[in-house]
C-alpha positions, 0 to 999 in steps of 0.5 A: 534589581530582584527576580521578581521585580524583573518579571514586574518590570517584563509584565509593564512593558511591550515586550509583555504582548505576545509576537503578532507573527505568532499571535494566531498560531499561539491562540490555538496552541494555548486554548486549553493547555494547563501549566503548572508553576511550583515556587516557594517564593510567593512574589515570583510564584505570583508574577510568574502566574499573571505574565504565563496567564497574560500569554493566553496559558490556563495557570495553575500554582503550588508552593511546593512539592507536596501540593503539587503532588495534590494538584497534579492529580486533578489538574492534569497538567500539560507543562510543570515548571518546577523551583528546585530550591524549595525546603521540606522537598527540593525540586528533584525530589518532587520531580521524581515524586511526579515522575512516579505518578500516574497523572503526571508521569510524561508531563515535562518538568522545566525546571528554575534555579538561582544555580546554574552551575552545570552540575546542578544543570546536569542533576535536572536532566539526570531527574528527568526534567525536559530543560533547565532555566535560570532564574537570572535568564530574562522571562522573554527567554521562559516565555519562548522555552514554555512555548517550544515544551509545550508546542512539543507536547502538541506534536507527540501527543499527536503523533501518538494518535496517530500511531493508534489511529495507524495501529487501529486501521492496520488491524482493520486492514489485516482483518479484512485482507484475512477475509479476502484471501479466505473469499479468494480461496473459496472462490477459487475452490468452488471455480477448481470444483465447479469447472472439473464437475462441468467436464464430464457432463460437456464431453458426454453431449458432445459425443452422444450428439454425434453419436445421434448423427451417426444412428440417424444416418442421411434419413436425418431431417434438415432441421434437425441436423441443425439442432444437433449442430447446435447443440455440438457447437453449444457443447464445444464452446462450454468445453472450451470456456471450462478449459480456459477457466481452469487455466486462469484459475490455475494461473492465480493458484499454481505454485511458482518455480522462479529460476532464470529463463531463457525468453528465447525457449519460451517462445519456442514452445509457444510456437510448437504449440500453436504450429497448426495455427500457424500454419493454416493462417500462414503467419509470419513469426518474427522473434528479434534478440530476447533476454534471460529474466528470473522467472517461472518458465512455465506461466511465461511460455503460456503467456507468450503461447496466448499473446500469440494466438491473440495475434494469430485470431485478430486478423484482417481478412486477406492480409497475412498475419505477421507477428513481431517479438522484441525486448528492451531494457528500461530502468533495470526492467525488461520490457518485451512486446508482442506486436502484430498486424491485425485489426488493432485496438481502440485506446479505451478499450486498452484496460478492459480487454485484461478482465476475465470474460472480455469480448470487444466482438461477436463470436461469430466474428472471431473465436475465443472465451476471453480468458487468455488476456486475464492469463496474461495479466494474472501470469505478468503481475505474479513476476511483480510486473505489469502489462498493456497495449497500445496501438501500432504505428501502422495499424494492429497492436503492440502488447508489452509487459515489464518484468523487473530483473530481481536479484537471486535473494529477492526472486527466492523470496517472491517464489517462496511466498508466492508458492506459499499462497498457492 
């Protein structure tokens, strides 16, 4: 039986019906897909076109290489089935010209030939073919390989589209990040300048309020004395607010100087700064064994200072403040905790208290500007960690912060990057 007869017989049997398990998927894949069959044997060409058309493809045929080149320019096929054994221009030469064409350079080429020798097959791949099928193969094999190569082409085109979209998204994200960095820099500079320029007027307001009280002496009317007290108190509150605002700005912009840091030393320095507040409240500070971490000593000291100061502020009336500092290693990262016996915090406020200027109580109840915990979060995040708060088992609050254990090489990279950003 000739090859054409074999294809004729195959087209008349139930085997020509697509596998029902793939029918729905095949309809989607085949829709609009174009195949160019290049074959000099009229009967084989006709039967191949009919069989592929029955499978649902849009099939076009060429009788030789020159005709194939002309058709490829207008057809832009998704797959080319190319006979090797053609006169004038054989399949290998035709493939070379197709690959040089701007219209079919990326189109996969499947060679078909009656020559099944290894050398001929290797020549086919060397000339740019994606497959080589012997004409003695069953028609179902040709159909199966056609499906595979068209699906691969679909996947490659989808991947290319995704890559283009990803590159476009990357460029948009890069521009957005550049704009965001610029705006953050401008905002930081404005905050620094505005806060610095406010310091002197506020200082003078406080000083002249005190001078005015002294100049007026004991004859100052009671109402005027209250007004002066109010002016002085509000000016002092503004002074603290400006100072804390500058601290927040410095926490996010200062150059980090990373290295080995003994957290026990950071706690000692923080307690030394808070000596007066600790003495006034009679607080008990319990510091258990703390590790050495890689980080910026100044930022970590400020972190402990703000957390201990927070514990000294939000106390239960009549209860002696107690602050316990601990640490534990969890999955390769150090988790430090600062636990107090104060008023605690409701779970619904556990995240928002780290926002700048966020206060859960009136100024008359507890002092502060609402900046301290925001500085804590900034300092921890600059170390690649995170900070959170939970209610204590027996009341009070437990502030926890995580500092990753970084290899020296990575800590240097973080220091360089953050330093450059600062």
